Structure formats: structure tokens, C-alpha cells
N, C-alpha and C positions, 0 to 999 in steps of 0.2 A: 753655382748658384744652388744645387743641390746638394751639396758634401754635408756630413754632418759638422755639427758649428756646436759652441759651447754657447749655455744659456748668456744672457745680456747678464754684466755686471751690473745688477741696477744700482745698488747703494754707490759705486765708484763715480757711474755716469751721471747722476742725479747730483753728485757733489760737483762736478767738472761744471755741468750746466747750470748750475746756480753761479758759482764762479764768473761763467760766461756772460751770464746775464745780469751780473751786477758790476762787472769790469767798468772800471774810469777810463774816459779817453784817451790817458795818458798811457795804461797798460797795454791797451790796444795799439796805438801808435808803437811802443816797445817792442810788438811781436806777439801777443797771446791773442789765441792763442796761436800755437804753427801750424803752418800749411800741412795739413795730413797728404799722405802718398795718395791715398783713395777717396774719388769724390761720388757719394750716392748719388742716382738719378732724383730728382727733385720734384716732387707734383703738388700744386698748389690749389686746394678749393676754395672757393668764395662765392659769394654770392648773399641775396638779401637776408634777415632773421626770419626764423621760421621756416626757411625752404626744407629743412630735414637734413644739413649738412653734416651733421654728426652721426646720426644714424646710418644715412649711405656710406660714411666713410669708413663707420665700423664694418658694414657687411663686405665692403670691398677692399678692408685690412684682411678680413679672414678669406678673401678669395685667394688674395694674392699671396699670403700666408700658407696657403694650401699646395699654393705652387713651388714651395718651397726659399722661398724670399725672407729677409731678415727686415724689418720695418720699423722704424722711427716716425711718430706722430708727435707734432708739433700745434699744439690746441689754443689758439689764442682767444681768449677769454675778456670780456670787459673789464677793467679794473673796478673793483668793488670798493663804495665810494667808503667805506666804511675801513676797512682793513691796508686800502692799497694794492691788494693783492688779487689773485684771480677767482671769480666766483664757482669756477670748477664746471659749470653745467656741461661743456662739452664732452668732461671727462666721464661724468655721470653716464652720459650717454650710450658711453663705449666700453661699459661695465663687461660686458657677455663677453668681449672678446680679448681683455685689459689683460687677462693672465697667461697668454701665450710666452712660451719662452723664447720666441723670436719677435717678440714685437715690445716695443717701449713707447708711452706715452706721457707727453709733459705738458701740461696745460701752464699757461704763461698769461701774466695781465698785459695788456695793453700799456700800460704804464703811459710815457709822453709820447706815444705814437697815435697819429691820427689819420692812417692809411691803413687800420686794419689791421697792421702789423705790430710789431714789438718795439721795443729798445733792444739792439744788440744783435737782433735777429741773425746777421750775417756771422758774428763769433758762434751764435748758438750753434747755426748750421755746421759750420768748420769742426767745432767738438764734436758732433754727431759722426761727422767723417771719420775721427780715428777710433771708431767703433765699428768698423767693418758693416754697415747699413748699407743693403741695394739701394732701398730706396726710402725717401722723406718723405712724409705729408704733411705739408702747413697747411691748417686751418684757419684762414681769417673769422676776425670778428663777426663780421657780418652786418657791415654797416651802407653796402651798395655801391656805387659809381666810380668814388675814389679809389676802390681796392683793386685795381688794375696796378697798382705800383708791385704785386705778387709778382707779375710777369717777370720784371727783372732779375728774381733770385729764382725760380724756377724753370723747370726744362718743359714742363704741360702744365697748363692753366684749367681747369674746371669750373665753371660756373655751373652753380646748382640753382634753379629758380622752382616756383610752385606754381599751380594752378591758378592763384591770387596775382599774380605778378604781372598783371596788364600794365598798369600806369608805371608800374618799375622799369617796365620794357623800352618804355617810351623814353624814359629817365637816364637809361642806359645807353642808348643807341652809340652816345661820344665816349662812352668809357669803358666798364669794366667788358662791357657785351663783348667790343672790338678787338677784345684781348682776350678772349677766350679761345682754348684749342678746341675745348668740347664742352657744349651745352646740355645738361642736363633740365628736363623738366620733371622733376619729381614731386610724389604723390600722384602718380598718373592717374589714378583710380578715383580720383575727383572730378565731378564737372568743371570743366573749361579746360584740362590738359592738352587735350587736341588743339586747341584754339589758341593757346600759349604757343605750344611747339610750330603751329604753320606761323604765325608772326614772327617768330626770331629766324624761322627758316626765310622768309622772305625778307626780311632782315640782312642776310646772309648773300642771298642770291643777288641783291641791288651794290653792293661791296666793291668795289675793284680788285678785282686776284688777278694776278700773272699765272703762269701753267706751273709756274715754281712754285706755287704759296701752297700752303696747305690749304684746305677747304675744313672749318670747321665743322661738326658732327654736331645734329641735334636728335637727342635720343630723350626716350621717356623711361621712367623707372617707378616704380611703385615697392612697398612694403616687403609684398612677399611677390614678387615678380622677380625670380632668378633668372629669367630668360634675357630681363631687360640690365640685370646686372652684369651676366653675360657679355653682352653687348657693350658696356661700359668698360669693362674689362680689356676687352679685345679693344677697343677706341684706343686706350690709354697706351695698351702695348705695341699699335699701329704708331701713334704720333711718337711715340719716345724712336721706336726705330726709324722714323720720318728724320725727328731730329739730329740723331746722330750722322744720316748720310746728307743730311742738306744745309745745315745751320754753320754759321761761320764762327767758330771758337773764338777765334779773336776779338771778333766784335760782343760776342756774347760777354767775354771774361771781361771787356773794357766796360759793359754796362753793367755788371755787377760792382767794379771797384767803384765807378759813378756814383750806383745808389749807396755803398759803404761809405764812400767819401762824405756824400751828402748827408747821412744821418750821424755821422761824425760832429761835421760841423754844426747840424742844429743842435747836437747835443752841448756839442761845446759854448755855443752862444748863449744855448739857454742857462747853462749852468754859470756863465760870466756874468750875463745879466740880472742872475738871482742873486748874486754876490757883489753886485755894483755900490760903491761907496755912495752915500746918499746925496754928497757936493757934487757927484756927477752929474746929477739928472736937473740940479738947480742952473745948470750950463744951457739947458737948454736942449733939442733932439741935435740940431747939428752936431754941435761939440761933445753929445753925449755916444752920438753913434761914433765918432772919428775916434773918441776913446775905446770905446769898446773894440774895433776894430785892430786896434793897437795891442790892446790886451792879447788879441787872439795871435797876434804874428810872435 
């Protein structure tokens, strides 16, 4: 990982990612993109809006780049209501590190996805795997509880909260909070940070864990807190090491394939419903549903 490496071919990779992001279901089922020989470690960064995910991700990237890693970042932004593209807020907040020759950042619109991710994300990640990345960070939109879907596609899930997340912590108890491997209370120099960290820690303590389970780490960071960032960096490395030694690779592969199948079925059904002949809808719900299912086969 520390040997000299060529700079990333940004133009070529950019074109490939555009093709992957726009690939129709038929192309994907025909084998696009090809399964790469190398798979990057995947880190998911999620959490509510305003928690500072992008700024924290940029600082974390800098630290892991300094350790000799090649990094890819997929920053998923809300779809623009005017252009249907990404608003690019995440990319702007990562400008300080974006010029590093071993870092590639791509902002993507959430498009039709409603789980904090984006259409064709599995294909996008496979495309990145063809470019010798050591790690790929997926930063979700930031819509809260439903974003536990990212866990199906990554090796480590980092949940970023801020000191104003009290009510959100309560809402997350049955969702993304339970899916997180590392929980970071960011902006810890603001009032209320210690209280939120204690609340999260208490939720973790009352959960059922076997001795073989990973116990989620609860950390605190702030903009100028290098020891806090170092703790996060170490916790990531520790969890990734644990994943390699403990996780059932067959179960993980199946979970990722199930997620992939689900996204393809949803996209295909959306396409078919959009193109339904109007007369099908005149036949009533049951008949229209039957015809739709027949058209999917």
C-alpha cells in the first residue's frame, strides 16, 4: 500500500463512472461493469444534515492519504429540483483535499433513490474497484433513520451526529443508530456534545451483544481536535481489521447481492410503470398489477 503509484486517470474514471451511473437495467444484467479482481475497503459515512459529515470526511481523507492509501469518495447529494443533478455541496466542502493525486471525489445526485444513496451505486462501486483504490468512502445524503441501507454495501458504517441531535437520537434507536459501527459526536466543542455522547453510549449498553459482536465505538471530534480525529482513524482501522477476521464473507456477499437485486427490480418497475399504456390503468388495480408483473418477466 505504501509503494509509489501513478496518479489517478481522472478523465477516464470520470467517463466510466458516468456510464455506470446511467447504465440501464438491461446493460447491468448483461454484465456491466465486469467483476473486478480487486475490491476496495468500503466505509459508509451517514447521519443527519448539518452534522459536518463532509468536513469530517475531508479531514479523515487527509489522514488516510498521508498513510499512503489511494482513496475514492462518492458524495451523494440531494437531487437538484432544477437540473436533476447533484447540488455539489459536499464536493465544495472537500476542496482543501480534492487536489491530492491519490484521491478521487465524485458527487452524485440521489436521483430516484429514497434511502440516502443513489441509483446504480453497486455499479459505481464496482467501477471504482477497477482503479486500484484501497478504500472508498460513501457519504450519504443525510436524511436520518432510513439511511441504514448503506450498511449492506460497506464494511464499516460511521454515523456522525452533532450536539443538537437529541431528538434525532431517539428517532434513530430502531434504525441507523443500531446499524452504526462507529458513532461520532462531531462539533464537540459546542454545548451539549457530552450529553449526546452519553445518551448514545447508554443506548449501546442496553443492546444485546454476544461476545463475538463488535461493540460500537462512541467518539467525539471537533474542527481543530486532532486527537479526536486520530481516535476516529484508529477506530476505523480497528473495525476493518475485526471485519476481516470475523465477518462471514458468504453472508456479506449474499447481502450485497440481495440489495443489488432489490435496486434493479425497483428501477425496472419504475421504468415500466412510467411507460404503462394508459388503457392498462383503465382495467383497475388488480388487472394493471397483473399486467405489470407479466411485463417484468
